[in-house]
DOPAVEX-187873 format. One line per 4 residues: number of its first residue (from 1); for each residue x, y, z of N, C-alpha, C, CB. Coordinates in steps of 0.001 Angstrom, whole numbers, always signed. Glycine has a CB too. Example, Ala and Ser with C-alpha at 12.3 -4.5 7.8 and 13.67 -1.06 7.14 Angstrom:
1> +13190,-5690,+7800,+12300,-4500,+7800,+13200,-3300,+7800,+11308,-4473,+9046 ~ +12850,-2250,+7080,+13670,-1060,+7140,+12900,+30,+7870,+14084,-598,+5725 $
END
This chain:
1> -13179,-27120,-10168,-13598,-25703,-9838,-13448,-24522,-11259,-12517,-25218,-8470 ~ -12396,-25206,-11885,-13090,-24078,-13259,-12894,-22942,-12857,-14764,-24058,-13668 ~ -11425,-22497,-12156,-10848,-21696,-11770,-10223,-20795,-12893,-10132,-22247,-10955 ~ -10249,-21083,-13814,-9539,-20279,-15212,-10966,-19474,-15914,-8691,-21709,-16628 $
5> -11919,-20332,-15482,-12830,-19622,-16064,-13429,-18222,-15909,-13563,-20261,-15984 ~ -13646,-18151,-14599,-13924,-16662,-14034,-12352,-15663,-14541,-14165,-16792,-11914 ~ -11534,-15986,-14560,-10195,-14992,-14851,-10659,-14613,-16204,-8463,-15766,-14848 ~ -11136,-15480,-17462,-11159,-15169,-18265,-12613,-14332,-18991,-10647,-16115,-18582 $
9> -13478,-14680,-17844,-14652,-13624,-18119,-14293,-12475,-17438,-16116,-14054,-17636 ~ -13798,-12233,-16415,-13212,-10928,-15924,-12403,-10050,-17277,-12036,-11356,-14598 ~ -11461,-10592,-17642,-10460,-10013,-18708,-11629,-9649,-20108,-9013,-11425,-19165 ~ -12552,-10691,-20330,-13340,-10289,-21403,-14477,-8829,-21371,-14093,-11575,-21625 $
13> -14760,-8557,-20072,-15257,-7932,-19423,-14541,-6334,-19570,-15269,-8670,-18250 ~ -13204,-6458,-19166,-12419,-5595,-19412,-12079,-5183,-21007,-11414,-6009,-18707 ~ -12251,-6124,-21408,-12299,-5586,-23292,-13373,-5148,-23833,-12057,-6681,-24395 ~ -14766,-6103,-23574,-15901,-5224,-24232,-17062,-4824,-23931,-16226,-5586,-25098 $
17> -16721,-4660,-22491,-18091,-3845,-21646,-17834,-3142,-20484,-19214,-4817,-21110 ~ -16838,-3323,-19707,-16902,-2862,-17850,-16289,-1338,-18337,-15490,-4070,-16311 ~ -16872,-802,-17438,-16639,+406,-17465,-15310,+643,-16895,-17631,+1063,-16885 ~ -14520,+1117,-17611,-12805,+1515,-17378,-12512,+1743,-15745,-12338,+3211,-18288 $
21> -11815,+1214,-15047,-11650,+2056,-13918,-10689,+3241,-14118,-11197,+1241,-12811 ~ -10473,+4249,-13073,-10137,+5345,-12780,-8504,+5261,-13295,-10516,+5633,-11276 ~ -8002,+5944,-13663,-6618,+5868,-14446,-5747,+6203,-12957,-6390,+7242,-16005 ~ -4952,+5117,-12712,-3780,+5651,-12090,-2083,+5769,-12517,-3856,+4984,-11060 $
25> -1815,+6777,-11833,-812,+7358,-12432,+864,+6764,-12056,-1068,+8814,-12060 ~ +1791,+6629,-12364,+2798,+6216,-11924,+3774,+6842,-11394,+3131,+5703,-12563 ~ +4345,+7163,-10203,+5391,+8132,-9771,+6590,+7592,-10047,+5356,+8505,-8370 ~ +7370,+8659,-11009,+8877,+8279,-11623,+9587,+8443,-10381,+9566,+9319,-12946 $
29> +10908,+7697,-10675,+11788,+7951,-9296,+12454,+9099,-8899,+12791,+7141,-9217 ~ +12414,+9956,-10598,+13762,+11348,-10298,+12431,+12365,-9670,+14917,+12315,-12344 ~ +11174,+12189,-9954,+10008,+13280,-9154,+10269,+12527,-7680,+7915,+13183,-9841 ~ +10099,+11411,-7023,+9884,+11004,-6035,+10972,+11631,-5403,+9684,+9729,-5994 $
33> +12301,+11805,-5666,+13500,+11778,-4993,+13359,+13844,-5310,+15063,+10480,-5880 ~ +12786,+14255,-5844,+12916,+15454,-5767,+12145,+15990,-4731,+12708,+15959,-6863 ~ +10821,+15695,-4806,+9564,+15805,-3900,+9994,+15374,-2285,+8287,+14691,-4547 ~ +10764,+14351,-2063,+11354,+13774,-641,+12080,+14638,-543,+12046,+12413,-427 $
37> +12976,+15211,-861,+13866,+16001,-659,+13596,+17685,-345,+14570,+15735,-1712 ~ +12415,+18020,-948,+11951,+19454,-691,+10850,+18974,+531,+11190,+20363,-2256 ~ +10639,+18064,+763,+9130,+18288,+1952,+9782,+17372,+3309,+7109,+17265,+1175 ~ +10793,+15938,+3434,+10866,+15037,+3620,+12094,+15340,+4569,+10775,+14269,+2556 $
41> +12196,+15581,+5866,+14001,+15935,+6025,+14454,+14225,+6582,+14509,+17605,+7705 ~ +15331,+13947,+5754,+15758,+12879,+6433,+16564,+12392,+8078,+16397,+12625,+5547 ~ +16716,+13553,+8332,+17315,+13679,+10427,+15744,+13628,+10901,+18409,+15861,+11264 ~ +14690,+13617,+10482,+13688,+14053,+11140,+13111,+12332,+11343,+12720,+15334,+10253 $
45> +13411,+11784,+12362,+12510,+10002,+12533,+11266,+10134,+11642,+11759,+9510,+14474 ~ +10161,+11234,+12114,+8959,+10483,+11094,+9087,+10669,+9372,+7343,+11238,+11521 ~ +10058,+11520,+9378,+10426,+11593,+7957,+11218,+10600,+7595,+11044,+12750,+7592 ~ +11855,+10191,+8105,+12816,+9017,+7525,+12114,+7914,+7173,+13873,+8511,+8483 $
49> +11505,+7700,+8409,+10274,+6624,+8260,+9362,+6485,+7141,+9379,+6813,+9251 ~ +9210,+7472,+6519,+8441,+8142,+5439,+9170,+7859,+4098,+8313,+9735,+5708 ~ +10242,+8723,+4075,+11020,+8123,+3224,+11796,+7024,+2813,+11444,+8576,+3190 ~ +12066,+6130,+4064,+12411,+4564,+3699,+11196,+4034,+3273,+12988,+3618,+4936 $
53> +10175,+3753,+3650,+8836,+3278,+2983,+8528,+3444,+1546,+7779,+3919,+3596 ~ +8239,+4950,+1033,+8102,+5349,+188,+9201,+4884,-964,+7927,+6461,+549 ~ +10651,+4816,-676,+11426,+4234,-1641,+11435,+2784,-1505,+12722,+4752,-1611 ~ +11497,+2217,-273,+11120,+535,-558,+9880,+391,-1695,+10486,-300,+1080 $
57> +8904,+1047,-1525,+7769,+696,-2048,+7613,+432,-3365,+7019,+1464,-1775 ~ +8484,+1665,-4290,+8831,+1952,-5467,+9851,+728,-6285,+9453,+3311,-5274 ~ +11141,+719,-5054,+11806,-316,-5703,+11555,-1733,-5462,+13000,-139,-5502 ~ +10707,-2582,-4450,+10653,-3125,-4242,+9082,-3805,-4443,+11327,-2868,-3540 $
61> +8328,-2417,-5400,+7221,-3096,-6315,+5932,-3351,-5168,+7880,-4770,-7110 ~ +5933,-2776,-4309,+4891,-2730,-3031,+3573,-2942,-3114,+4856,-1556,-2425 ~ +2549,-3645,-3093,+1104,-3273,-2888,+872,-2382,-1708,+260,-4508,-2710 ~ +116,-1599,-1689,-265,-765,-695,-744,-1305,+1078,-1397,-117,-1442 $
65> -738,-2834,+1034,-934,-3248,+2307,+434,-3438,+2528,-1874,-4422,+2558 ~ +1325,-3840,+1775,+2100,-4313,+2377,+3460,-3335,+2879,+2287,-5359,+1630 ~ +3313,-1942,+2793,+3869,-1060,+3318,+3111,-322,+4035,+4451,-494,+2600 ~ +1635,-81,+4393,+1055,+888,+4737,-424,-188,+5812,+702,+1954,+3152 $
69> -726,+501,+6555,-1921,-275,+7318,-3212,+439,+7362,-1564,-558,+8809 ~ -4417,+496,+7034,-5619,+1139,+6892,-6122,+1046,+8411,-6592,+449,+5736 ~ -5767,+640,+9586,-6018,+396,+10780,-5274,+868,+12029,-6054,-699,+10746 ~ -4547,+1372,+11423,-3344,+1807,+12276,-2500,+963,+12967,-3712,+2575,+13193 $
73> -2890,-381,+13055,-1996,-1380,+13798,-1856,-2668,+13508,-2289,-1463,+14966 ~ -766,-3232,+13601,+346,-4253,+12949,-997,-5461,+12507,+1900,-4977,+14401 ~ -409,-5832,+11488,-1230,-7316,+11071,-384,-8661,+10478,-2341,-6944,+9779 ~ -633,-9391,+9814,+63,-10551,+9778,+1392,-9548,+8399,-1212,-12283,+9198 $
77> +515,-8668,+7741,+1394,-8299,+6366,+2233,-7467,+6844,+669,-7622,+5079 ~ +1714,-6878,+7954,+2959,-5489,+8606,+4505,-6081,+8443,+2737,-5085,+10746 ~ +5398,-5047,+7867,+6534,-5514,+8279,+7433,-4759,+9336,+7163,-5703,+7198 ~ +7864,-5796,+10025,+8594,-5254,+11444,+10217,-5339,+11200,+8138,-6345,+12929 $
81> +10781,-4524,+12462,+12001,-3822,+12607,+13174,-5792,+12372,+11989,-2624,+14699 ~ +12210,-6793,+12851,+13201,-8048,+12610,+12699,-8582,+11339,+13181,-9276,+13836 ~ +11859,-8283,+10198,+11417,-8779,+8994,+13348,-8215,+8165,+9487,-7798,+8346 ~ +14136,-7251,+8832,+14983,-7226,+7759,+16091,-8346,+8545,+15555,-5525,+7294 $
85> +16447,-9180,+7359,+17602,-9797,+7202,+18480,-9945,+7036,+17738,-10099,+6987 ~ +18854,-8300,+6360,+20084,-8217,+5861,+20458,-6145,+5758,+19982,-9255,+4167 ~ +21120,-5810,+5808,+21133,-4746,+5170,+23161,-4351,+5482,+19703,-3598,+5895 ~ +23446,-3506,+4398,+24648,-3581,+3821,+24191,-2056,+2978,+25029,-5191,+2900 $
89> +25403,-1370,+2692,+25060,-500,+1617,+24995,-1211,+15,+26155,+658,+1698 ~ +25071,-2330,+182,+25285,-3067,-938,+23397,-3592,-1174,+26668,-4463,-571 ~ +22706,-3923,-455,+21640,-4428,-339,+21245,-4895,+888,+21578,-5197,-1110 ~ +19428,-5064,+752,+18991,-5348,+1854,+17471,-6369,+1023,+18771,-3770,+2919 $
93> +17627,-7446,+2238,+16935,-8451,+2396,+15756,-8318,+3448,+17808,-9409,+2661 ~ +14610,-8167,+3102,+13319,-8041,+3919,+12820,-9400,+3393,+12248,-6603,+3609 ~ +12111,-10029,+4986,+11077,-11336,+4537,+9664,-10724,+5092,+11516,-13113,+5427 ~ +8672,-11142,+3955,+7640,-10777,+3483,+6165,-11439,+3265,+8079,-10486,+2620 $
97> +5700,-10980,+4138,+3996,-11541,+3762,+3073,-11257,+2573,+3076,-11036,+4776 ~ +3350,-11590,+1334,+2872,-11193,-31,+1559,-11090,+639,+3073,-12255,-1443 ~ +661,-9634,+279,-1215,-9852,+623,-1868,-9993,-797,-2137,-8215,+1515 ~ -1087,-10599,-1779,-1947,-11380,-2953,-952,-12207,-3762,-2776,-10290,-4050 $
101> -1462,-13088,-4065,-866,-14432,-4569,-216,-15077,-3161,+414,-14166,-5901 ~ +562,-15961,-3601,+1569,-16954,-3094,+1136,-17085,-1646,+3175,-16470,-3263 ~ -77,-17570,-1194,-465,-17642,-191,-141,-18547,+130,-1377,-17454,-12 ~ +138,-19725,-436,+701,-21139,-21,+1886,-20884,+567,+926,-22173,-1163 $
105> +2655,-20045,+582,+3673,-19749,+1328,+3564,-20513,+2379,+3797,-18498,+1617 ~ +2700,-19135,+2969,+2347,-19330,+4697,+2824,-18601,+5357,+2697,-20453,+5417 ~ +2851,-17426,+5854,+3765,-16549,+6767,+4600,-15367,+5808,+4951,-17646,+7603 ~ +5779,-15215,+6512,+6860,-14419,+6457,+7700,-15113,+5912,+7296,-13908,+7547 $
109> +7763,-15691,+4442,+8841,-16728,+4090,+8815,-16181,+2153,+8185,-18836,+4609 ~ +8579,-15057,+2039,+9092,-14150,+816,+9813,-13650,+733,+8681,-13416,+397 ~ +11013,-13526,+48,+12527,-12907,+646,+11940,-11610,-595,+14604,-14146,+301 ~ +12453,-10139,+382,+12087,-9200,-906,+13505,-8270,-1060,+10500,-8073,-580 $
113> +14194,-8660,-2184,+15578,-8423,-2087,+15681,-6366,-3283,+16591,-10372,-3031 ~ +16393,-5992,-2128,+16722,-4751,-2860,+18024,-4019,-3064,+16040,-3925,-2364 ~ +18214,-3610,-4055,+19722,-3546,-4797,+20185,-2295,-4162,+19764,-3427,-6645 ~ +21054,-1805,-3609,+21701,+93,-3056,+21903,+422,-4232,+23366,+486,-2005 $
117> +22641,+1650,-4324,+23117,+2725,-5160,+22386,+3243,-6459,+24344,+2339,-5536 ~ +21133,+3186,-6110,+19830,+3872,-7197,+20504,+5060,-7518,+18101,+4291,-6469 ~ +20133,+5527,-9028,+20521,+6717,-9296,+19816,+7598,-8702,+20574,+6941,-10458 ~ +18526,+7805,-8616,+17442,+8566,-8499,+16870,+8480,-6760,+16360,+7986,-9681 $
121> +16691,+6758,-6514,+16141,+6865,-5596,+16744,+5677,-4804,+14818,+6993,-5846 ~ +17529,+5376,-3660,+17865,+4500,-3159,+17387,+3882,-2093,+18678,+4684,-3085 ~ +16472,+3083,-1721,+16029,+2344,-369,+16700,+1878,+313,+15341,+1472,-379 ~ +18007,+1250,-38,+19119,+627,+757,+19454,+1836,+1647,+20454,+41,-178 $
125> +20075,+3101,+956,+20429,+4253,+1432,+19429,+4835,+2649,+20514,+5122,+253 ~ +18421,+4718,+2477,+17016,+5451,+3435,+16856,+4348,+4569,+15204,+5625,+2395 ~ +16902,+3141,+4225,+16480,+2031,+5195,+17968,+2349,+6305,+16332,+116,+4262 ~ +18990,+2510,+6065,+20532,+2838,+6690,+20155,+3804,+7479,+21814,+3348,+5678 $
129> +19547,+4936,+7049,+19221,+6247,+7684,+18013,+6242,+8629,+18965,+7261,+6611 ~ +16997,+5189,+8211,+15981,+5369,+9081,+16867,+4412,+10127,+14329,+4919,+8535 ~ +17206,+3181,+10399,+18058,+2583,+11666,+18939,+3670,+12021,+18992,+1181,+11347 ~ +19620,+4469,+11625,+20517,+5520,+12824,+19914,+6571,+13083,+21929,+6105,+12447 $
133> +18413,+6955,+12458,+17447,+8276,+12732,+16560,+7858,+14005,+16331,+8679,+11281 ~ +16507,+6555,+13465,+14965,+6071,+14655,+15873,+4357,+15262,+12580,+5547,+13207 ~ +16335,+4418,+15794,+16930,+3474,+16491,+15919,+2447,+17476,+17939,+4244,+17268 ~ +15785,+1627,+17186,+15332,+780,+18758,+15943,-595,+19426,+13815,+308,+18626 $
137> +15725,-888,+20533,+16587,-1725,+21107,+16266,-3303,+20590,+16470,-1499,+22662 ~ +16861,-4100,+20763,+16734,-5547,+20041,+15840,-6175,+20664,+17935,-6452,+20003 ~ +15286,-5544,+21998,+14380,-6330,+22842,+12985,-5822,+22071,+14517,-5958,+24644 ~ +12879,-4451,+21652,+11744,-4052,+21006,+11441,-4207,+19458,+11682,-2832,+21303 $
141> +12604,-4797,+18989,+12699,-4790,+17437,+11308,-5715,+17121,+14343,-5561,+16772 ~ +10868,-6580,+17611,+9877,-7257,+17327,+8744,-6961,+17262,+9852,-7952,+17819 ~ +8541,-6183,+18006,+6898,-5394,+17985,+7189,-3910,+17645,+5945,-5418,+19712 ~ +7959,-3821,+17002,+8314,-2436,+16247,+8066,-2292,+14678,+9851,-2161,+16437 $
145> +6983,-2046,+14427,+7007,-1525,+12388,+7783,-1138,+12285,+6172,-517,+11517 ~ +8105,-1537,+10753,+9279,-1114,+9911,+9379,+249,+9564,+9309,-1799,+8713 ~ +7934,+481,+9121,+7814,+1894,+8948,+6169,+2224,+9632,+8038,+2305,+7148 ~ +7129,+3330,+10522,+6141,+3522,+11804,+5922,+5513,+12133,+7148,+2530,+13475 $
149> +5170,+5373,+12940,+5113,+6849,+13602,+5409,+6508,+15032,+3559,+7708,+13448 ~ +6471,+7237,+14671,+7853,+6903,+16262,+7014,+7549,+17685,+9968,+8287,+16039 ~ +6037,+8498,+17387,+5400,+9061,+18047,+4690,+7895,+18941,+4680,+9953,+17273 ~ +3622,+7224,+18105,+2786,+6306,+18657,+3477,+4361,+18794,+1383,+6547,+17578 $
153> +4095,+4329,+18008,+5239,+3173,+17669,+4076,+2330,+16920,+6181,+2243,+19228 ~ +3034,+3159,+16116,+2001,+2236,+14841,+2500,+2194,+13505,+458,+2911,+14546 ~ +2085,+1382,+12846,+2289,+1246,+11242,+1817,+2542,+10646,+1400,-46,+10536 ~ +2799,+2928,+9582,+2193,+4039,+8480,+841,+3660,+7952,+3165,+4194,+7130 $
157> -331,+4411,+8446,-1619,+4435,+7965,-1821,+4511,+6088,-2234,+5761,+8762 ~ -2621,+4182,+5517,-2893,+4305,+4574,-3064,+5760,+3714,-3693,+3631,+4722 ~ -4194,+6332,+4579,-4355,+7414,+4470,-3481,+8707,+4582,-5071,+7373,+5019 ~ -2621,+8259,+5493,-1473,+9277,+5296,-359,+9336,+4500,-958,+9418,+6235 $
161> -129,+8056,+3928,+901,+7953,+2838,-73,+8288,+1510,+1719,+6297,+2795 ~ -1094,+7719,+1236,-1923,+8225,+205,-2166,+9560,+306,-3094,+7596,+137 ~ -1869,+10909,+1241,-2305,+12053,+1034,-868,+12545,+645,-3129,+12709,+2211 ~ -339,+11720,+1511,+1303,+12282,+1082,+2169,+12612,-428,+2180,+11192,+1623 $
165> +1903,+10963,-832,+2469,+10880,-2215,+1625,+12137,-2850,+2202,+9264,-3031 ~ +288,+12217,-2830,-220,+13366,-3680,+274,+14758,-3309,-1713,+13401,-3622 ~ +305,+15115,-2051,+962,+16217,-2050,+2777,+16538,-2726,+787,+16409,-641 ~ +2985,+15198,-2408,+4933,+15360,-3052,+4759,+15278,-4552,+6306,+13729,-2529 $
169> +3387,+14764,-5107,+3488,+15230,-6698,+3052,+16316,-6829,+2809,+14496,-7712 ~ +2224,+16889,-6366,+1924,+18244,-6245,+3288,+19662,-6254,+1124,+18152,-4846 ~ +4130,+18954,-5201,+4998,+19675,-4941,+6033,+19971,-6108,+5467,+19177,-3877 ~ +6318,+19169,-7011,+7201,+18973,-8383,+6374,+19143,-9285,+7910,+17645,-8667 $
173> +4908,+20061,-9326,+4148,+20239,-10457,+3433,+19394,-10878,+4704,+20512,-11319 ~ +3160,+18246,-10609,+1882,+17128,-11299,+673,+17826,-10381,+2128,+14947,-10878 ~ -376,+17134,-11132,-1659,+17332,-10431,-1615,+16330,-9487,-2930,+17264,-11286 ~ -2498,+16217,-8444,-2410,+15159,-7230,-3296,+13835,-7981,-3280,+15862,-5521 $
177> -4481,+13953,-9071,-5150,+13456,-9588,-4236,+11815,-10343,-5747,+14632,-10379 ~ -4798,+10929,-9704,-4372,+9697,-10259,-3474,+8972,-9657,-3949,+9829,-11363 ~ -2602,+9440,-8415,-1896,+9083,-8101,-2577,+8887,-6448,-820,+9792,-8595 ~ -1758,+7472,-6007,-2100,+6701,-4757,-848,+6175,-4449,-3216,+5575,-4881 $
181> -1182,+5433,-3306,-517,+4596,-2692,+561,+3610,-3489,-1463,+3959,-2057 ~ -707,+3015,-4671,-515,+2160,-5902,+758,+2741,-6780,-1948,+2175,-6826 ~ +647,+3854,-6611,+1476,+4560,-7879,+3059,+4214,-8009,+1401,+6255,-7709 ~ +3346,+4059,-6361,+5093,+3552,-6437,+5276,+2012,-7183,+5834,+3345,-4563 $
185> +4086,+1485,-6940,+4253,+178,-7519,+4167,+259,-8919,+3301,-774,-7033 ~ +3374,+731,-9363,+3271,+983,-11068,+4297,+1814,-11107,+1839,+1699,-11815 ~ +4981,+3037,-10810,+6406,+3479,-11115,+7355,+2759,-11410,+6906,+4042,-10286 ~ +7903,+1683,-10091,+8707,+649,-9616,+8947,+126,-11001,+8054,-371,-8497 $
189> +7437,-784,-11537,+7529,-1535,-12585,+7761,-785,-13850,+6445,-2294,-12637 ~ +7596,+153,-14173,+7614,+1484,-15018,+9224,+1617,-15662,+7189,+2954,-13901 ~ +9799,+1894,-14522,+11061,+2286,-14306,+12010,+1248,-14776,+11242,+2605,-12947 ~ +11320,-189,-14336,+11930,-1623,-14602,+12046,-1874,-16090,+11009,-2812,-13956 $
193> +10993,-1693,-16555,+10673,-1563,-17997,+11291,-672,-19027,+9486,-1261,-18047 ~ +11978,+393,-18313,+12326,+1601,-19141,+13671,+1162,-18959,+11879,+3209,-18673 ~ +14216,+459,-17988,+15650,-96,-18101,+15791,-1240,-18880,+16213,-435,-16834 ~ +14817,-1788,-19520,+15192,-3233,-20027,+14642,-4122,-19804,+16153,-3687,-19777 $
197> +14409,-4236,-18692,+13551,-5391,-17786,+12457,-6143,-18725,+12626,-4592,-16402 ~ +12507,-7538,-18502,+11806,-8328,-19281,+10122,-8359,-18485,+12698,-9849,-19393 ~ +9111,-8453,-19322,+7659,-8711,-18496,+8193,-9908,-17747,+6082,-9100,-19526 ~ +8645,-10879,-18042,+8997,-12330,-16710,+9427,-11814,-15500,+10388,-13519,-17077 $
201> +10804,-11242,-15838,+11321,-10305,-14740,+10577,-9467,-13790,+12034,-9463,-15289 ~ +9867,-8209,-14360,+8808,-7179,-13812,+7533,-8338,-13091,+8093,-6003,-15371 ~ +6916,-9405,-13361,+5877,-10008,-13157,+6747,-11086,-11617,+5230,-10804,-14832 ~ +7725,-11338,-11776,+8425,-12359,-10728,+8788,-11324,-9538,+9967,-13233,-11415 $
205> +9226,-10013,-9961,+9726,-9109,-8886,+8474,-8621,-8079,+10568,-7840,-9514 ~ +7371,-8510,-8968,+6082,-7982,-8351,+5300,-9115,-7496,+5102,-7431,-9555 ~ +5936,-9932,-7482,+5229,-11394,-6864,+3912,-11758,-7488,+4877,-11297,-5203 $
END
């Protein structure tokens, strides 16, 4: 099938002639925490969902489709409450279906392991808060998106989170230009690199 040839040509286009894509900026952990504390009250259920989603996306290097939804209704990639297989102050384990690569696994068979106790952003603490502030019954967990709008029980929408990230960055003195839902994935990878993680570790964590 010559699968490597299209990829090689794609790379060559980037190097020698393709119009460069719009620059996408990274959300730094300290900026995210400062902005969330300014705007999102952890005791408000809707805000607790947003905080947990943003923190998990940054620490888990999530792609946009893995924590937001463009149509506002759950699909095979949507994390549900029952996908949380472990949650303690030390760590959480989410079973997910990567939206890119790893399709051979089939279904939610990829564990996302996130450690607790982050210096600036602690996704585990935000998730524990979410479960305390926005609880659901065991019977409803399977049909409840992990990150949701509590008033409608629908997954957090892409456009909502995209606009929120731009607003958060403006609140801490940044220009909104260049920031998007993907900025959390970039920020998480950049933070790992800054703390000494190798390229192999980052690529593995980013699936």
